[in-house]
ZADO-1210 file (C-alpha; in nm, 4 decimals, padded with zeros to 6 digits):
<atoms>
<atom x="00.6812" y="-00.7755" z="-01.4285" code="UNK" pos="1"/>
<atom x="00.6267" y="-00.4929" z="-01.1827" code="UNK" pos="2"/>
<atom x="00.4483" y="-00.5093" z="-00.8486" code="UNK" pos="3"/>
<atom x="00.1460" y="-00.3165" z="-00.9747" code="UNK" pos="4"/>
<atom x="00.0942" y="-00.5608" z="-01.2611" code="UNK" pos="5"/>
<atom x="00.1384" y="-00.8576" z="-01.0270" code="UNK" pos="6"/>
<atom x="-00.1259" y="-00.7210" z="-00.7877" code="UNK" pos="7"/>
<atom x="-00.3652" y="-00.6544" z="-01.0772" code="UNK" pos="8"/>
<atom x="-00.3364" y="-01.0213" z="-01.1775" code="UNK" pos="9"/>
<atom x="-00.3702" y="-01.1357" z="-00.8158" code="UNK" pos="10"/>
<atom x="-00.6880" y="-00.9425" z="-00.7222" code="UNK" pos="11"/>
<atom x="-00.9325" y="-01.1343" z="-00.9505" code="UNK" pos="12"/>
<atom x="-00.8110" y="-01.4667" z="-00.8057" code="UNK" pos="13"/>
<atom x="-00.8900" y="-01.3647" z="-00.4461" code="UNK" pos="14"/>
<atom x="-01.2275" y="-01.4364" z="-00.2888" code="UNK" pos="15"/>
<atom x="-01.3931" y="-01.3954" z="00.0522" code="UNK" pos="16"/>
<atom x="-01.2574" y="-01.1499" z="00.3099" code="UNK" pos="17"/>
<atom x="-00.9407" y="-00.9498" z="00.2495" code="UNK" pos="18"/>
<atom x="-00.7203" y="-00.7309" z="00.4693" code="UNK" pos="19"/>
<atom x="-00.4892" y="-00.4854" z="00.2926" code="UNK" pos="20"/>
<atom x="-00.2169" y="-00.3172" z="00.4989" code="UNK" pos="21"/>
<atom x="-00.0080" y="-00.0323" z="00.3614" code="UNK" pos="22"/>
<atom x="-00.1108" y="-00.0458" z="-00.0061" code="UNK" pos="23"/>
<atom x="-00.0796" y="00.3072" z="-00.1436" code="UNK" pos="24"/>
<atom x="-00.1611" y="00.2560" z="-00.5129" code="UNK" pos="25"/>
<atom x="-00.5044" y="00.4061" z="-00.5787" code="UNK" pos="26"/>
<atom x="-00.5578" y="00.2129" z="-00.9029" code="UNK" pos="27"/>
<atom x="-00.5120" y="-00.1238" z="-00.7295" code="UNK" pos="28"/>
<atom x="-00.7274" y="-00.0061" z="-00.4358" code="UNK" pos="29"/>
<atom x="-01.0112" y="00.0811" z="-00.6768" code="UNK" pos="30"/>
<atom x="-00.9737" y="-00.2583" z="-00.8406" code="UNK" pos="31"/>
<atom x="-01.0092" y="-00.4246" z="-00.4978" code="UNK" pos="32"/>
<atom x="-01.3169" y="-00.2171" z="-00.4125" code="UNK" pos="33"/>
<atom x="-01.4910" y="-00.3039" z="-00.7409" code="UNK" pos="34"/>
<atom x="-01.4069" y="-00.6743" z="-00.7279" code="UNK" pos="35"/>
<atom x="-01.7161" y="-00.8956" z="-00.7283" code="UNK" pos="36"/>
<atom x="-01.5436" y="-01.1973" z="-00.5716" code="UNK" pos="37"/>
<atom x="-01.4509" y="-01.0182" z="-00.2468" code="UNK" pos="38"/>
<atom x="-01.7135" y="-01.0041" z="00.0286" code="UNK" pos="39"/>
<atom x="-01.5414" y="-00.7645" z="00.2680" code="UNK" pos="40"/>
<atom x="-01.2199" y="-00.5711" z="00.2344" code="UNK" pos="41"/>
<atom x="-01.0443" y="-00.3817" z="00.5127" code="UNK" pos="42"/>
<atom x="-00.7822" y="-00.1202" z="00.4255" code="UNK" pos="43"/>
<atom x="-00.5499" y="-00.0671" z="00.7211" code="UNK" pos="44"/>
<atom x="-00.2722" y="00.1858" z="00.7628" code="UNK" pos="45"/>
<atom x="-00.0205" y="00.1921" z="01.0445" code="UNK" pos="46"/>
<atom x="00.1812" y="00.4787" z="01.1966" code="UNK" pos="47"/>
<atom x="-00.1121" y="00.6604" z="01.3579" code="UNK" pos="48"/>
<atom x="-00.0540" y="00.9462" z="01.6030" code="UNK" pos="49"/>
<atom x="-00.2848" y="01.0385" z="01.8855" code="UNK" pos="50"/>
<atom x="-00.4360" y="01.3854" z="01.8613" code="UNK" pos="51"/>
<atom x="-00.3834" y="01.4913" z="02.2236" code="UNK" pos="52"/>
<atom x="-00.0450" y="01.3467" z="02.3175" code="UNK" pos="53"/>
<atom x="00.1151" y="01.3399" z="01.9701" code="UNK" pos="54"/>
<atom x="00.3012" y="01.0197" z="02.0548" code="UNK" pos="55"/>
<atom x="00.3068" y="00.7213" z="01.8260" code="UNK" pos="56"/>
<atom x="00.0335" y="00.4819" z="01.9187" code="UNK" pos="57"/>
<atom x="00.0605" y="00.1159" z="01.8264" code="UNK" pos="58"/>
<atom x="-00.2563" y="00.0878" z="01.6210" code="UNK" pos="59"/>
<atom x="-00.3869" y="00.0346" z="01.2713" code="UNK" pos="60"/>
<atom x="-00.6255" y="00.2808" z="01.1133" code="UNK" pos="61"/>
<atom x="-00.9412" y="00.1315" z="00.9661" code="UNK" pos="62"/>
<atom x="-01.1124" y="00.3898" z="00.7499" code="UNK" pos="63"/>
<atom x="-01.1150" y="00.7571" z="00.8469" code="UNK" pos="64"/>
<atom x="-01.2054" y="00.7599" z="01.2148" code="UNK" pos="65"/>
<atom x="-01.1579" y="00.4095" z="01.3516" code="UNK" pos="66"/>
<atom x="-00.8300" y="00.2890" z="01.5004" code="UNK" pos="67"/>
<atom x="-00.7630" y="-00.0730" z="01.5885" code="UNK" pos="68"/>
<atom x="-00.5149" y="-00.1056" z="01.8747" code="UNK" pos="69"/>
<atom x="-00.2453" y="-00.3617" z="01.8117" code="UNK" pos="70"/>
<atom x="-00.3475" y="-00.5671" z="02.1147" code="UNK" pos="71"/>
<atom x="-00.7089" y="-00.5957" z="01.9893" code="UNK" pos="72"/>
<atom x="-00.6236" y="-00.7016" z="01.6349" code="UNK" pos="73"/>
<atom x="-00.7205" y="-01.0643" z="01.7045" code="UNK" pos="74"/>
<atom x="-01.0440" y="-00.9651" z="01.8749" code="UNK" pos="75"/>
<atom x="-01.1469" y="-00.7420" z="01.5842" code="UNK" pos="76"/>
<atom x="-01.0961" y="-00.9951" z="01.3056" code="UNK" pos="77"/>
<atom x="-01.1754" y="-01.3246" z="01.4879" code="UNK" pos="78"/>
<atom x="-01.0199" y="-01.6662" z="01.4380" code="UNK" pos="79"/>
<atom x="-00.9781" y="-01.7892" z="01.0769" code="UNK" pos="80"/>
<atom x="-01.2317" y="-01.5409" z="00.9346" code="UNK" pos="81"/>
<atom x="-00.9999" y="-01.3795" z="00.6793" code="UNK" pos="82"/>
<atom x="-00.9218" y="-01.5464" z="00.3474" code="UNK" pos="83"/>
<atom x="-00.6190" y="-01.3367" z="00.2445" code="UNK" pos="84"/>
<atom x="-00.3913" y="-01.0591" z="00.3701" code="UNK" pos="85"/>
<atom x="-00.1845" y="-00.8306" z="00.1477" code="UNK" pos="86"/>
<atom x="00.0814" y="-00.6538" z="00.3498" code="UNK" pos="87"/>
<atom x="00.3552" y="-00.3978" z="00.2852" code="UNK" pos="88"/>
<atom x="00.6542" y="-00.5091" z="00.4919" code="UNK" pos="89"/>
<atom x="00.7852" y="-00.1531" z="00.5233" code="UNK" pos="90"/>
<atom x="00.4776" y="-00.0499" z="00.7243" code="UNK" pos="91"/>
<atom x="00.4689" y="-00.3683" z="00.9338" code="UNK" pos="92"/>
<atom x="00.8333" y="-00.3979" z="01.0426" code="UNK" pos="93"/>
<atom x="00.7833" y="-00.2326" z="01.3796" code="UNK" pos="94"/>
<atom x="00.4804" y="-00.4531" z="01.4574" code="UNK" pos="95"/>
<atom x="00.6192" y="-00.7738" z="01.3085" code="UNK" pos="96"/>
<atom x="00.6842" y="-00.9548" z="01.6377" code="UNK" pos="97"/>
<atom x="00.3164" y="-00.9442" z="01.7276" code="UNK" pos="98"/>
<atom x="00.1755" y="-00.9560" z="01.3742" code="UNK" pos="99"/>
<atom x="00.3294" y="-01.2943" z="01.2883" code="UNK" pos="100"/>
<atom x="00.1244" y="-01.4811" z="01.5468" code="UNK" pos="101"/>
<atom x="-00.1850" y="-01.2662" z="01.4852" code="UNK" pos="102"/>
<atom x="-00.1748" y="-01.3308" z="01.1112" code="UNK" pos="103"/>
<atom x="-00.1553" y="-01.7072" z="01.1656" code="UNK" pos="104"/>
<atom x="-00.4526" y="-01.6791" z="01.4028" code="UNK" pos="105"/>
<atom x="-00.6841" y="-01.4726" z="01.1793" code="UNK" pos="106"/>
<atom x="-00.5995" y="-01.5896" z="00.8253" code="UNK" pos="107"/>
<atom x="-00.7158" y="-01.9162" z="00.6741" code="UNK" pos="108"/>
<atom x="-00.5788" y="-01.8556" z="00.3255" code="UNK" pos="109"/>
<atom x="-00.2668" y="-01.6859" z="00.1926" code="UNK" pos="110"/>
<atom x="-00.0583" y="-01.4012" z="00.3252" code="UNK" pos="111"/>
<atom x="00.1264" y="-01.1807" z="00.0751" code="UNK" pos="112"/>
<atom x="00.4203" y="-00.9705" z="00.1982" code="UNK" pos="113"/>
<atom x="00.5747" y="-00.7353" z="-00.0545" code="UNK" pos="114"/>
<atom x="00.8807" y="-00.5149" z="-00.0316" code="UNK" pos="115"/>
<atom x="01.2480" y="-00.5232" z="-00.1180" code="UNK" pos="116"/>
<atom x="01.4283" y="-00.8574" z="-00.1147" code="UNK" pos="117"/>
<atom x="01.6832" y="-00.7341" z="00.1373" code="UNK" pos="118"/>
<atom x="01.4142" y="-00.6128" z="00.3780" code="UNK" pos="119"/>
<atom x="01.2282" y="-00.9458" z="00.3629" code="UNK" pos="120"/>
<atom x="01.5450" y="-01.1455" z="00.4252" code="UNK" pos="121"/>
<atom x="01.6526" y="-00.9197" z="00.7135" code="UNK" pos="122"/>
<atom x="01.3167" y="-00.9568" z="00.8897" code="UNK" pos="123"/>
<atom x="01.3566" y="-01.3384" z="00.9136" code="UNK" pos="124"/>
<atom x="01.0010" y="-01.4007" z="00.7928" code="UNK" pos="125"/>
<atom x="01.0800" y="-01.7491" z="00.6712" code="UNK" pos="126"/>
<atom x="01.2163" y="-01.8589" z="01.0096" code="UNK" pos="127"/>
<atom x="00.9267" y="-01.7003" z="01.1993" code="UNK" pos="128"/>
<atom x="00.6547" y="-01.8639" z="00.9909" code="UNK" pos="129"/>
<atom x="00.8362" y="-02.1971" z="00.9576" code="UNK" pos="130"/>
<atom x="00.7484" y="-02.2665" z="01.3220" code="UNK" pos="131"/>
<atom x="00.3833" y="-02.3021" z="01.2223" code="UNK" pos="132"/>
<atom x="00.4578" y="-02.5628" z="00.9540" code="UNK" pos="133"/>
<atom x="00.3368" y="-02.3602" z="00.6560" code="UNK" pos="134"/>
<atom x="00.4472" y="-02.3565" z="00.2923" code="UNK" pos="135"/>
<atom x="00.6264" y="-02.0658" z="00.1230" code="UNK" pos="136"/>
<atom x="00.6560" y="-01.9241" z="-00.2240" code="UNK" pos="137"/>
<atom x="00.8852" y="-01.6448" z="-00.3373" code="UNK" pos="138"/>
<atom x="00.8247" y="-01.4276" z="-00.6432" code="UNK" pos="139"/>
<atom x="01.0971" y="-01.1911" z="-00.7593" code="UNK" pos="140"/>
<atom x="00.9738" y="-00.8929" z="-00.9610" code="UNK" pos="141"/>
<atom x="01.1587" y="-00.6071" z="-01.1343" code="UNK" pos="142"/>
<atom x="01.1211" y="-00.3476" z="-00.8619" code="UNK" pos="143"/>
<atom x="01.0233" y="-00.5557" z="-00.5580" code="UNK" pos="144"/>
<atom x="00.9861" y="-00.8985" z="-00.4045" code="UNK" pos="145"/>
<atom x="00.6719" y="-01.0903" z="-00.2990" code="UNK" pos="146"/>
<atom x="00.6792" y="-01.3512" z="-00.0241" code="UNK" pos="147"/>
<atom x="00.3670" y="-01.5735" z="-00.0239" code="UNK" pos="148"/>
<atom x="00.2808" y="-01.7804" z="00.2826" code="UNK" pos="149"/>
<atom x="00.0044" y="-02.0420" z="00.2697" code="UNK" pos="150"/>
<atom x="-00.1540" y="-02.0417" z="00.6174" code="UNK" pos="151"/>
<atom x="-00.4312" y="-02.2929" z="00.5432" code="UNK" pos="152"/>
<atom x="-00.2526" y="-02.5771" z="00.7265" code="UNK" pos="153"/>
<atom x="-00.0893" y="-02.3729" z="01.0042" code="UNK" pos="154"/>
<atom x="-00.0749" y="-02.5397" z="01.3446" code="UNK" pos="155"/>
<atom x="-00.0832" y="-02.3244" z="01.6571" code="UNK" pos="156"/>
<atom x="-00.0836" y="-02.3882" z="02.0295" code="UNK" pos="157"/>
<atom x="-00.0956" y="-02.1223" z="02.2983" code="UNK" pos="158"/>
<atom x="00.2063" y="-02.2563" z="02.4870" code="UNK" pos="159"/>
<atom x="00.4142" y="-02.2626" z="02.1668" code="UNK" pos="160"/>
<atom x="00.3212" y="-01.9012" z="02.0939" code="UNK" pos="161"/>
<atom x="00.4406" y="-01.7927" z="02.4355" code="UNK" pos="162"/>
<atom x="00.7623" y="-01.9915" z="02.3920" code="UNK" pos="163"/>
<atom x="00.8244" y="-01.8188" z="02.0580" code="UNK" pos="164"/>
<atom x="00.7651" y="-01.4764" z="02.2158" code="UNK" pos="165"/>
<atom x="01.0188" y="-01.5497" z="02.4909" code="UNK" pos="166"/>
<atom x="01.2838" y="-01.6885" z="02.2558" code="UNK" pos="167"/>
<atom x="01.2414" y="-01.3979" z="02.0107" code="UNK" pos="168"/>
<atom x="01.2747" y="-01.1484" z="02.2959" code="UNK" pos="169"/>
<atom x="01.5910" y="-01.3146" z="02.4243" code="UNK" pos="170"/>
<atom x="01.7422" y="-01.3220" z="02.0732" code="UNK" pos="171"/>
<atom x="01.6637" y="-00.9526" z="02.0241" code="UNK" pos="172"/>
<atom x="01.8158" y="-00.8698" z="02.3640" code="UNK" pos="173"/>
<atom x="02.1309" y="-01.0667" z="02.2747" code="UNK" pos="174"/>
<atom x="02.1552" y="-00.8792" z="01.9424" code="UNK" pos="175"/>
<atom x="02.1195" y="-00.5407" z="02.1157" code="UNK" pos="176"/>
<atom x="02.3828" y="-00.6301" z="02.3769" code="UNK" pos="177"/>
<atom x="02.6142" y="-00.7605" z="02.1049" code="UNK" pos="178"/>
<atom x="02.5736" y="-00.4413" z="01.9003" code="UNK" pos="179"/>
<atom x="02.6385" y="-00.2311" z="02.2093" code="UNK" pos="180"/>
<atom x="02.9563" y="-00.4225" z="02.2941" code="UNK" pos="181"/>
<atom x="03.0868" y="-00.4052" z="01.9386" code="UNK" pos="182"/>
<atom x="03.0324" y="-00.0298" z="01.9155" code="UNK" pos="183"/>
</atoms>
């Protein structure tokens, strides 16, 4: 089974509010728009450039003219108001450190990451989400890999989130120093 076929089977089972990040297939997008079980659907794209400075801005694009800054992602979508998130890991890799805690905060249903198996394993998604005591499911397809995270029973505390941010930063710094010393 290919990713497109998997998403076509998945869309009718979803209900409520949906956030789609980085989905480029127009046929699946049309299917999402015409679905009767979805109340609201937000299509977000990352990698937006500012017009004046032409530097990369950390934001998601919602529609044609509206950008959502990365720091205001939680404020825009509110706590536990989203039922499902479908996310392309390739587009989210640079924002993954912040998006993990934001996705647990805003989603009350399932989170679907899709991409290559190697990319998903290298991003340590399982270890990052395991902190929140959630369940996982992995689906291997012909041309890609889907990692499903059930966030309905996720437990969060503000002090734990800050602890995770600090430990992740220290681990990344140790990796960078180690790479520098090896090279």
